C-alpha angles and dihedrals in degrees: 000000000000122000111211121206123190122186130181120195100220092188089067103031113117097189094157095051097042093039093227097300089174090065092049097053098041109114095211089051090052089051090056099262123126101238098137115027138155110267121246095269088060097237119087130039119248125205119215104221095198091054096039112103094200095240093143096221093126089050093052096043098045104110094212099037093236096142127084123184115182127185108207112205090207130085109244130179121226113305116259089227138012125178095219144307110329093001138117117303135189125219116204130353133245116230131215116241138171109308127009122327120186132199112224121194145101125281119286093024100111109270094125091040089055092050091049090054093047093048095046096248087120131024125222110261100175089222092296107127101173094061133064109211120219119229092258092048090052091051092051092056097048128094114256099260093043090047091054091052093050090047089055089046089052090053090058115276109187110236134194120192133191102195126220096233102058093172088075089067087071090054094057100035123045101175136089128292091254092051091052094048090045091060090058108042124344096187098056100042096101093047096047097042089054091050092053095036095234098129092113095057099047093107095048122101116243089243089063097054126106119235092261093048092049091048092054091047091051091052091045090054090057091048091052092062121091098227141155094220127029120202121197117187107195111333104179104064110118093006125116122229094265091051091045091053092047090052090046092052091049093048090047090052090048090052090060090074104016139045112258131188121187137181112203143154102201101097096201094052093041091050094046095048103041134082095184138011140204114209117218117203138166132089125322112261091353109074142332133205124201117220125214118273116282138186107268098243095044092042095052091046090052090050090051090049092048091228130105108212101197094042092040090223127142107203100170129042094219139043121239100239128209122195115238085229132044120265100277134233114263125218103217131132118278116272089200142340121223130195132224120298130210129182130170129197130172103287096359134075129184134193135169139194121244117259149150138240120214132223111275092012132131117203118203117213112209136175144097122306121275096028096111107268094131090041091054092051091047090053091050089050094047092242089117126036114228121222087225127017135037132267118238114285094209137080111291133189111203130193106189126214094247120044124205117217113220123193093254130112120262089236089061092052093047100049091152138106140189136089097302093054093047090049091050092046091053102038097040094043098239100150096089091049101052096093096041126094119245089242090058099055132082127257092259092049091048089051092052091051092049092048091050092048091051095043094050095053119106103245144139096222128029120207120197120182111197098333094174096061108124092000120124124232095269094045091052092057093042089055092046089053092047093049094046090050094050094046094045097046097043097037088230123136139236141200114206126190114197144140099211104101094194089054094046091047091053093047117030128081094193136004139231110208120209118203139165134085116321114251090000111062135354135184131187121211125220112263111293132195113270092252095047093042096049093045090051093046098043093046089058090045089050099232139112125209139204135186121252107252093227108034101023092229117147115257131187115241118235108257113261092009117141092258092045091054091043093054094045091052090050092046089237107128096160110062122320134226109191090199 
């Protein structure tokens, strides 16, 4: 049996201008059936999924590509939730359990929808929009295990939630950090603020916080609550690797006594924190399916492979591959040499060693937040004038850390062509965005547009500041592949700032390590070999890493484990070969 899913993006649909071309080309319509009709309000087209034959003509002929019709070669029951007629739907539901359970899947696949259902922000509607189900009616339609969870929820499970969109916290609370924490739990403020190292910002208003500071405050708010289940929807955005690890350790400790569910895209943190995972697969913004619960290592490896063993479902045509060895140093002539830089602000000073970047090379810039990584890239790009040193005197393409969304269409921003653009459009899923305005798309979609714009510029050196922010696991590796291809084929060079170790390992040939005291003093090393750079960086971060024996993906060692102690004693923090 085939399950057919039809979705129409009403934010893009231009029914008046195209005069409902989808209705005109639909074969069932031309045979007198009502497969595509105008909905009751007389505005948008509606596709009848039972009548649709899945021919794809409406998809191909739509001038703004706002229609998706997917034939799922898998028998699925009614979705547990659907947002409306011809909109995204979710099949199945993950359930919290003892320990930490994580949701693994790309953006727009239903992770946040699942958390909203579990926390009571949304109610299951089983794709029936003209009926509001009572609590008892919902219970009757649920599978046994899911029914038991909702019965417990009905009895009053205490819930704590760290939301995905932390910016919205500023919209509902205008006071200081201390005032916010004080509304949650007065007794535990000192303990929790020390854990998250936010004591120095307690008197600041939320509107004055950086993204990383606001993220830590949002997580701290969840920790302050006395709950039975804790939900964390994306915890690593804006945080550096040391902060990510600290948060991961705290969540792991919490999961020893409480139930925890987390949605996250940083593979190392997700792997380190979780006991079990649910994989979510399907098609972005069309439908999502929740897998059964899996052991964390086996589950992540199945996600990487794109194949669910127990379900016998292949949900991706390709496997995400990890080299058994780090991206190696290349011995090519220098693209450019740069001198030392110095820059002083009130309360912060920065310096860097001189260095060079080679043709066809990608340099990874790693280190804690507020040590000058973005400042260094800005000085290279000429966006910031150094006190000492000179900006690059060559053509530069620069993707900044923070992206401003203007009220212009994506197609206007990406007025380019050629092979690189077509590769970006296909691999980063830009086709559905081309007729939308930048102000109408999500943070992840805006990031993909900015990366494409930077990558398609004619330049000698490409500068990317935190390109993985808001990208899902698959998009991170697609961009890494695109960037490597462009740099290798053109013999250009790139500097990349990022906090995702798996991403940096897959991308960079050498590393620049930034050290110092955050917000006080920062220094950048000259480019180091991958091994030397990672050992220097991870020693400061206080972690050791190994490669998974099956997939080759980097994994964080459990602190004080035998392998962790072995690597520390050998001075090898980044993978270890005892031979």
